[in-house]
C-alpha positions as CSV (number, residue, x, y, z in Angstrom):
1,M,22.8,49.1,-16.5
2,K,20.7,51.7,-14.9
3,F,21.2,55.5,-15.2
4,K,20.2,57.7,-12.4
5,F,19.8,61.4,-12.8
6,D,21.0,63.8,-10.1
7,H,20.0,67.4,-10.7
8,H,22.7,68.5,-8.3
9,Q,25.4,67.3,-10.7
10,D,26.3,70.2,-13.1
11,F,27.8,67.9,-15.7
12,Q,24.5,66.0,-16.0
13,L,22.5,69.2,-16.5
14,E,25.1,70.3,-19.1
15,A,24.8,67.0,-21.0
16,I,21.0,67.2,-21.0
17,N,21.1,70.8,-22.3
18,A,23.6,69.9,-25.0
19,I,21.3,67.1,-26.3
20,A,18.2,69.2,-26.1
21,G,20.1,71.9,-28.0
22,L,20.5,69.6,-31.0
23,F,16.7,69.8,-31.5
24,A,16.4,73.6,-31.2
25,G,14.9,75.1,-34.3
26,Q,13.7,71.8,-35.7
27,P,10.1,71.6,-36.8
28,R,7.7,70.0,-34.3
29,E,6.2,66.7,-35.3
30,E,2.6,68.0,-35.6
31,D,3.9,70.7,-38.0
32,I,5.5,68.0,-40.3
33,I,2.3,66.0,-40.3
34,R,0.0,69.0,-41.0
35,Y,2.2,70.0,-44.0
36,G,2.6,66.5,-45.2
37,L,-1.2,66.0,-45.4
38,Q,-2.1,69.1,-47.3
39,R,-3.5,68.7,-50.8
40,R,-2.3,70.7,-53.7
41,N,-5.0,72.3,-55.8
42,S,-4.5,71.4,-59.4
């Protein structure tokens, strides 16, 4: 099965925007890695 994107199809743009919206406000991967590698001073 092969999917073909056609930017002239409004329903395809709406579907892409809906999926992209799921990730809005989520931390970026490099932020997670940076915070995950910080040492605590004890």
